[in-house]
N, C-alpha and C positions, 0 to 999 in steps of 0.2 A: 504494500500500500504506500502510495506517495505521501511524503510528509506534508502536513497542513501548515503552511507558512503564515497563515492568517491568525494563528493563535500560538502563544508561547507561555509555558509554565514559568511561574515566578517562585524560585526557591523550593525548599522542602515543605511538605504539608504540616499543618497544625494537627496534632493528635491529642484528643481529650476524652475524658470519661463523661458522657452526657448524663446530666443529673435528672433530666426529665424522662428520656426514653430508657435509661438504664443500660445503654450499650456504649461501646467505644465509637467516637466520631472522628472523622478525618476531614479537614477543610483544605482544599487546594485553591490557589489563586493563579489567575492567568491574565495576560494582557492580550487583547484582540484588536484587530483592525476595526476602525470605525464602522464601515459598512456591515460588518458581521454583527454588530450590536443593534441593527435595525430590525424591524418586524420581519422583513423579508429574509434577513440573515438568520434570525432566531428560528424561523419556521421553514427554512430551505428544505425542500423535499429530498435533495441529494446529500446535503452536508449541513444539517441543522446545528446551530450553536448550542441549543438546549437538547441534551441527550435524553433518551427515554428513562423514566423512573425504573430503577433496578439495574442500570448499567454498572458492571463491576469496575472497581478501581483497578488500574493497570498493575499496581504494585501490591496493594492489600486486596487480594482477589475475593476475600470473604466479606468485603465492605461494599455496599451498594448505594448508588446515587439516590438521594431522596429530595434534594433541593438544589437550586442553582439561581444565581442572581447576577445581573449586570449593573455596574455602577459607572457613572460618567467620570471622565477626567477633565482636566483643563483644556484638552484639545479635542476637536471633532474627529481627529484622525485615529484615535484609539479609545478603548474603554477597558475597564477591569471586570473580569468574570470570576465568580466564586462558585465552587461546586462542593456540596456537602455529601460525604459518603458515610453511611452508618452500618455498623456490624449487626446484621439481622440474623437471628438464630432460627432454627427450624422447630423450636419448642417454646414453652412458656417461660417467662422471666420472673414471675412471682406466683406464689400459691398460698392460699389460706384454707383452713378447714374448721368446721364447727359442728356441734351435735346438740340437738335440743328436741324434746318431745318425741315424736315418731320418726324424725328424719335427721340424717347427717348430711352435710353439704361441703363440697369442694368448690372453691372459686379460684380461677387462674387468669392471669393477665398475659396477653400476647402483643407483640409488635410485629406487624407484617407490612410488606410493600404494597402500596396501592397500585397494583399492576398485575397483569397476567404473567406470573413469574413463579419459579420454584419456591421462593421465599414470600410469595404473595398468594394469588388466587389461581385455581385451575380454570380451564376454559369455561365450564358450566357456571362456576361461582362468579367469574368475572362478568359474564353476560348478565347475571342477575344483580350485580352491584349497582347501587344508586348512581355511581359515577357514569354509568351508561343509561341510555334512555329506556332500555328494556327492564330496568330494575325498580321502577317507581312503585309498583304494586306489591313488592316482596317485603317480607320481614327479614330480620338479620339472619335467621336460621337458614334462609334460602341461599345465602352467599358466604357461608363459612369458608375462611381461608384454609389452605392445605395443612398448615401447622396445627390447627385445632382439630381437623378431621383425623389427623394422624396420631394425635395424643389424647383422644378422649379416654377417660378411665373405663376400665372393664371390670376386673375383679374388685369386689368390695372388701376392704380390709377392716377387721374388727380387733386387731391387736396393734400395739405400738412398735412392733418389730418387723413390719412388712405385711404384705398380703398373704393371708392364710385362708385356705378353703374351709369354710364352716358349713356343716350340714344344715340344710333348711329344716326348720322345726326342731332344732337341736334341744331346746329347753323343755320340750313337751314330755320328755321321759323323766324329768327330775322336778316334779312339782313340790310345793311346800310340804314339809314333813307332817304338819298338822291336818292336811287336807285328805290324805288317802289317795290311792291310785285313781287318777282321772280316767274315765271311760266314756265311750259313746255307743249308741245303739245303731248298728248298721244292718238294715234288712232284718230287724227284730232280733239281732244277735249282738250281745255286748262284747266289745273289744276295747283294748286300751287306747287312749288318745294317741299315744306315740305311734302305735302300729297303724292306726287308721290314717294319720297324717303322712307317714312315710310311704304308705301305699298310694295315697293321692299324689304325692310328689313324684313317685316313680311312674305312675300311670300317665300323668299329664305333663311330665317333664317340667315341673315347677322350679322356679329359680328366683334369685334376687340379683339385681344389677343396678348400675347407675342409670339415672334417667335425666335427660336434659332439663334444665330448670330455667335460668335467666341468662340473657345475653345483652350486652351493651357494646356499641362500637362508636368510637370517637374519631372522626375524620378531619378534625381541626388542625392537625399537624401536617406540614408539607411532606408529601411523598409517602407517608405511612398512615396506617390505621391502627388505633389502639383498641384492642378487644378485651373485654372482661366477661368471662363465661363461667357459669356455675352448673353443677350437676348435683342431684340429690339421690340418696339411697335410704332404705329403711334402716332403723337401728336393729339390734339383735332382738330375736324373740325373747319374751320374758314373762314372768308371772307378776301380776299386780294385785294389791289388796282391793276388794270391792268389785264393782262391775266394769272396771277397765275404762272409765270415762275421764281419767286424768284429774280426778278430784272435783269434777263439775258439780256444783251445788244443785243444779237443775235436775240431776239424775237421782231419784229417790231409790232407796233400797226396796226390793220387792216384798210384798206381804206373803204370808203363808196361810193356806186354807186347808181345813179339814172338813170332810163330810162323812157322817156316820148316822146311826139311829137316833142320835140326839139333835141332828140338824147341821147347819152350816156354821162354822166358826172360823174367824180370821184372826191372825196374830201378826204383830210386828216381827220382822225378821230377827231371829236370834232369841226370841222369847223362850225362857227355860220352862221345862215341864211339859212341852208340847210334843216331844219326840222328834221335833224338826231340827234342821241344821242350825249351827251357831256361828259358823265361819263362812266367808265368801272370798274366793279368789278368781281372778280372770287370767286366762292364758291369752297373751297378745302376740300375734305373729303377722308376717307380711309375705306377700308374693308380688312379683313384678311381671306384668304382661298385659295383653289386650283384655283378657278376662282372667278370673281366678281359677279357671279350670272346671271342667264338668264334674269331676269327682267331688271336689270341695262343695260345689253348688248343690250336688245331690245330697251330700251329708248334712249341710247346714243351711242350704237355700239362701234366701235373702232375709233371713230371720232378724229378729231384734233382740237386743240384750234384755228388754223388758218382756217377761213371760206373761201369759194370760190364761184365764179359765173361762169357759163358756158353758152355760147350763140350758138345756132344753129337755126337761123330763117332768113327769108328774107321778105322784103317789096317791092312789085312790083308797079312801077309807072303807071299812067293812060295809057300811050302809050306802055307799056310793057317793055321798056328799060330805057327811060329817067327818072332820079331820082329814079331808083330802088336801093335798099340797101340790102346787104347780110352780116350777122353777124355770124362768125364761129371762136370762140376763147374762151379760158378759162382764167380767171383772178384769181390769187391766193391771199389769205389773204385779201379778200374783201367780204363785205356783202351788200345785196340789201336793199335800203330804199323804202318802199311802203306806199300807203295810205290805208285806211280801206275799200275801195270799192271792190266789188266782181269782177269787170271787169277792164281791162286796156282800157282807152278811148283816142282817138285822136279827136281834134276839127274838125268841118266841115269847118272852115276857119282858116287861119294862125294867131296865137297869139304868140308873142315872149315870153312875160313874164307871161301872165295870164295862170292859170291852165285850162285844158280842162274841168274840172268839172264845171267851172263857165260859160261855153258857150255851145251852142248846140254841141253835140259830138256824136261819133259813137264808139260802142264797137268793138275793134279789137282783144281782147284776154280775156280769162277767167282765173281766178286764182285757182290753186290747191295747196295743201301742197308742198312746195319746188319747185314750178315752175309756170311759166305763159305760157299758150298754146295760140299761135296766131292762130286764126281761123276766118278770115274775107275774104269774097268773094264779089265781086261787087253785090249789091242789097241784101246781107244777112250779118248781123253782127255776132259777136261771140256768141251771145245768141241764134242764129238760127232764129231771127226775120227778116222779110223783111224790108229793109231800103234803099231807093234810093239814100241817101246822101253818099258822099265820104269823108272818113277821110283824114286829111292832116298831112303829116310828113315833118317837116322842110320846110313848106310853099308850098309843092307840093302835089296834090291829089294822093292817091294810090288806086289801084283796087283789091289788094289781099295781104294778110298777112298769113304766115304759118311758123310753126316750134315751138321751145321751148326756153325759157329763164329759166334755172334752177339755183338753188342756194342752198347751204347747210344751210345758216342762213339768216334771214331777220330782219329788224326793221320796225315796223308798226307805222307810224306817227299818233299822236293823238289817240292812242289806250288806252282803259280803262282797258286792261287786265294786266297791270303792265309792268315790264321791259322785254326786249327781250333776249333770249338765242342766242348768235352768235357763240359759240364755245364749244366743249366738247372734253374731253380726258379721257380715262381709260387705265392705263398702270401699270405694276408692277414696284416697286421701290426697292424691297428687296425680297430675297427668301432664303429658306432653304429647300432643297429637293423639294417636290411638293407644300409646303406651301409658299404663297406669300402675300406680303403687296401691295394692289392695291391703287393707287392714282387716285382720281376722280377730275377733274377740269372742272367746268361749268362756262363759261364766259358770263356775262350779261352786257348789255348797257341800258342806260336810259337817 
């Protein structure tokens, strides 16, 4: 290439550490012929005075042109030219991390060339950049520079010694010692919570990972864009005291309900002497994906942490009207306390305090998952067996019982199957596009 005699380098470059961009900066000064400093000379198609952003310095080849300026001298025959070259890395130049509530966050800062360049933007991103007319309807995620794309976090680290693979639902197998083994009912079969969740993770390939969160780009600097990008990921799965609502005062503890031959009774959670539970813990876990997986959805659906009881049944007195009772109502934030027997039984005579199980009794209803079906008619009990005896409800004989008492969650007294699930919730707590972080809350009592 022929030497350009219209421009001459003046001395050695100035080398400094740039305090704003955080990189090394080189400033070179030149003297140029006067016509080269004109608009025509600056924009000359064959030999422009202003070089493209990203042009490498001839000596410091890892420093790239970001700015250039022409200054006049006392003569029309010459002008001074200054070119600024900056060391642009292919990664971030600062990073911060934080963790609070359900999420942990990484924020990184990048300096990139405002050009289609290996240290700037690839072809697609550069087309979408606001610098070009085609990028006016795009958000910043549509034109991420190559450095950000190549350094997005992948594995989520939960230690302070580097990224370590942590099994999803890891804490489900080690619940609080006072709670008892947490279990779930899958297809009417009881299994441990840990086994059920690990099966769901394997079946649906569930995982946790970083999700894009916030992005900010500053194009006010000549030749470079300053990017600040953050990603979020869920914290580790864990056990929390209460219903897993992070201490929200708006979330009341559920009530406890009993139904027997004495009628309906409700108690505050933890009331002693009821045979009901006295402690409550919630298992809180997370998955990342478009959805939480079909297996988890089938296990826990779109349930709520608040349980409920619904009644639609009637008990008919011996004379058809006297002492008949009809129950048609729903009770929110309440779970049912039951015993381990297969049937609901009323005594053949009236006992105020004693349980019907301790005296001759009649089966008035049979138990199914999430409901009690009343099925008693005079001379035939709920098991379909002939029985001439009449059950007593609140001291009066009844000749018929029909309907359902249904419930979302229950606590089985004196059960050997561990603690009882009384509430569940699966909902998204963060999203980017179609990617979501799903929070799973399973509330147990014991």
